[in-house]
C-alpha positions as CSV (number, residue, x, y, z in Angstrom):
1,X,-0.1,-0.1,0.3
2,X,1.4,3.6,-0.9
3,X,2.4,5.7,2.1
4,X,0.7,8.6,3.2
5,X,1.5,11.2,0.8
6,X,2.8,8.8,-1.7
7,X,2.8,10.4,-5.5
8,X,0.6,8.5,-7.6
9,X,1.5,8.8,-11.4
10,X,-1.6,7.7,-14.2
11,X,-1.7,7.9,-17.7
12,X,-4.3,6.6,-20.0
13,X,-2.8,4.1,-22.6
14,X,-4.1,2.1,-25.1
15,X,-1.1,-1.0,-24.1
16,X,-3.1,-4.2,-23.0
17,X,-0.7,-3.7,-19.2
18,X,-2.5,0.1,-18.8
19,X,-4.3,-0.4,-16.0
20,X,-1.2,-2.6,-14.4
21,X,0.6,-0.6,-11.6
22,X,4.3,-1.1,-10.1
23,X,5.6,-0.4,-6.8
24,X,8.1,2.6,-7.0
25,X,10.3,2.5,-4.1
26,X,13.3,4.8,-2.3
27,X,17.0,3.4,-2.0
28,X,15.8,1.2,1.0
29,X,13.6,-0.5,-1.0
30,X,10.5,1.1,1.1
31,X,7.2,1.7,-1.2
32,X,6.6,5.5,-1.7
33,X,3.9,5.2,-4.2
34,X,2.3,3.4,-7.5
35,X,2.8,4.0,-11.0
36,X,1.1,2.5,-14.3
37,X,3.6,0.1,-15.8
38,X,2.8,1.2,-19.6
39,X,3.7,4.9,-18.8
40,X,6.9,4.6,-15.8
41,X,9.7,3.2,-18.0
42,X,11.0,6.7,-19.4
43,X,14.4,8.1,-19.5
44,X,14.6,8.8,-16.0
45,X,12.4,6.1,-14.7
46,X,12.0,5.8,-10.9
47,X,13.3,3.4,-8.8
48,X,10.4,0.1,-8.5
49,X,10.4,-3.4,-7.2
50,X,10.3,-6.4,-10.1
51,X,11.6,-9.5,-10.1
52,X,13.5,-12.1,-12.0
53,X,13.1,-16.2,-12.3
54,X,14.6,-19.1,-14.2
55,X,13.2,-21.5,-15.1
56,X,15.2,-24.8,-15.1
57,X,14.3,-28.5,-16.2
58,X,14.9,-31.5,-14.4
59,X,17.8,-32.2,-16.7
60,X,19.6,-29.2,-15.2
61,X,18.6,-27.1,-18.9
62,X,18.0,-23.1,-18.3
63,X,15.1,-21.6,-20.0
64,X,15.9,-18.8,-22.2
65,X,13.5,-16.5,-23.8
66,X,13.8,-13.9,-26.7
67,X,11.8,-10.8,-25.8
68,X,9.2,-10.4,-28.4
69,X,10.0,-7.2,-30.9
70,X,7.1,-5.2,-29.4
71,X,8.7,-5.0,-25.9
72,X,9.6,-1.3,-25.2
73,X,13.2,-2.0,-23.8
74,X,15.5,-4.5,-25.2
75,X,13.2,-6.1,-27.9
76,X,14.6,-9.2,-29.9
77,X,17.2,-9.4,-27.0
78,X,17.7,-13.3,-25.3
79,X,17.3,-13.5,-21.5
80,X,16.3,-15.3,-18.7
81,X,13.0,-17.0,-18.7
82,X,10.6,-14.2,-17.3
83,X,10.5,-11.1,-15.8
84,X,7.5,-8.9,-13.9
85,X,6.7,-6.6,-11.2
86,X,4.5,-6.8,-8.3
87,X,1.6,-5.0,-8.1
88,X,0.4,-2.9,-4.8
89,X,-0.2,-5.5,-1.6
90,X,-0.2,-8.5,-3.9
91,X,2.5,-11.3,-2.8
92,X,5.5,-11.6,-4.7
93,X,5.7,-15.6,-5.1
94,X,1.9,-15.0,-6.3
95,X,3.4,-12.3,-8.9
96,X,5.5,-14.4,-9.9
97,X,3.4,-17.0,-10.5
98,X,1.1,-15.2,-11.9
99,X,3.7,-14.1,-14.3
100,X,4.5,-17.5,-15.0
101,X,1.1,-17.9,-16.3
102,X,0.9,-15.1,-18.3
103,X,4.0,-15.1,-20.3
104,X,5.2,-18.5,-20.2
105,X,2.0,-20.6,-20.1
106,X,3.5,-22.5,-17.2
107,X,2.5,-23.8,-13.7
108,X,5.7,-23.3,-11.5
109,X,6.8,-25.1,-8.6
110,X,8.8,-24.5,-5.4
111,X,10.6,-21.0,-5.7
112,X,14.2,-20.4,-4.7
113,X,15.4,-17.5,-3.4
114,X,19.2,-17.2,-5.4
115,X,20.0,-13.7,-5.3
116,X,17.2,-11.7,-2.9
117,X,19.4,-7.8,-2.8
118,X,20.2,-7.8,-6.8
119,X,19.0,-4.6,-8.1
120,X,20.1,-2.5,-11.5
121,X,19.4,0.5,-13.6
122,X,20.5,-0.1,-17.3
123,X,19.7,2.1,-21.0
124,X,18.8,0.7,-23.8
125,X,19.5,1.9,-27.1
126,X,16.3,4.2,-27.2
127,X,17.6,5.9,-24.3
128,X,14.7,4.4,-21.8
129,X,16.1,3.6,-18.5
130,X,15.5,0.2,-16.2
131,X,15.8,0.7,-12.7
132,X,14.4,-2.3,-10.6
133,X,15.0,-3.7,-7.1
134,X,14.9,-6.7,-8.4
135,X,15.5,-10.4,-6.7
136,X,15.9,-13.2,-8.5
137,X,14.5,-16.9,-8.0
138,X,14.6,-20.6,-9.6
139,X,12.2,-23.1,-9.8
140,X,12.2,-26.4,-11.6
141,X,9.5,-27.7,-14.4
142,X,9.0,-31.2,-16.4
143,X,7.3,-29.5,-19.3
144,X,8.0,-27.1,-22.2
145,X,6.6,-23.0,-22.2
146,X,3.9,-22.3,-25.0
147,X,4.4,-18.3,-24.2
148,X,2.2,-15.5,-25.1
149,X,3.2,-13.8,-28.9
150,X,3.2,-10.4,-27.2
151,X,6.0,-11.2,-24.3
152,X,8.2,-14.1,-26.0
153,X,9.4,-14.4,-29.5
154,X,11.5,-17.5,-29.3
155,X,12.6,-19.6,-26.3
156,X,15.3,-22.3,-25.9
157,X,16.7,-24.6,-23.3
158,X,20.2,-24.3,-23.0
159,X,22.8,-26.0,-20.4
160,X,24.2,-23.1,-17.9
161,X,27.6,-23.2,-18.8
162,X,26.7,-22.9,-22.2
163,X,24.6,-19.7,-21.9
164,X,27.5,-18.2,-19.8
165,X,29.6,-18.7,-22.5
166,X,27.5,-17.0,-24.5
167,X,27.1,-14.0,-22.9
168,X,30.8,-13.7,-22.5
169,X,31.2,-14.0,-26.1
170,X,28.5,-11.6,-27.3
171,X,26.4,-9.7,-24.4
172,X,25.1,-7.1,-26.6
173,X,22.8,-10.2,-27.5
174,X,21.6,-10.3,-24.1
175,X,19.3,-8.1,-21.7
176,X,22.0,-7.0,-18.7
177,X,19.9,-7.9,-16.4
178,X,21.0,-11.7,-17.2
179,X,24.0,-10.9,-18.0
180,X,24.2,-8.6,-14.5
181,X,22.9,-11.9,-12.8
182,X,25.1,-14.3,-14.4
183,X,27.9,-12.3,-12.8
184,X,26.6,-12.3,-9.4
185,X,25.6,-15.6,-9.5
186,X,28.7,-17.5,-11.5
187,X,27.4,-21.2,-10.6
188,X,24.0,-21.4,-11.1
189,X,23.9,-23.1,-8.0
190,X,21.3,-24.4,-5.6
191,X,21.6,-22.8,-2.5
192,X,19.3,-23.2,0.6
193,X,15.9,-21.3,-0.5
194,X,15.3,-18.2,1.4
195,X,12.0,-17.1,2.6
196,X,9.9,-14.6,0.1
197,X,9.8,-11.4,1.4
198,X,6.0,-9.6,1.5
199,X,5.6,-6.2,-0.1
């Protein structure tokens, strides 16, 4: 919930995600307001809550996806399995499961927190800024995805080491947050699950 006196940014948009709100935060991670997802990403994007999730197969492959060409930022680049934003008062785990269904058509199992303090800021070639407090999770599935065309252009299962090598050799083909996550999670390990924080 927004704190008293918080700024609420709204706009009118024909984007299908126009009604989706993201949670703005201060440098400590405390919520300070909400903004329309369709209008929050600009050349001066405020810090806001997000998440990333890496989906693994039962045999240890990791799912990578290529962002749809209609995406506002980094269209057509390869990235982690899926990302999203928790809404106001939405539990983080619920938001991750919602986006897994929306983007990939997947019902996911147990979630493990692997980079709970991940945060990044990156500027797209168009000048649009991503500025997110973005904890990273992993999960395992035993089925292939059935992604939404407006979210995902292509997908592939790949060995974690092969993904690391590809990002190292051609970083321009991948999202900056994926490259940063792999640099901080070098072994694609399986740490002890940590509790998922409340919003």
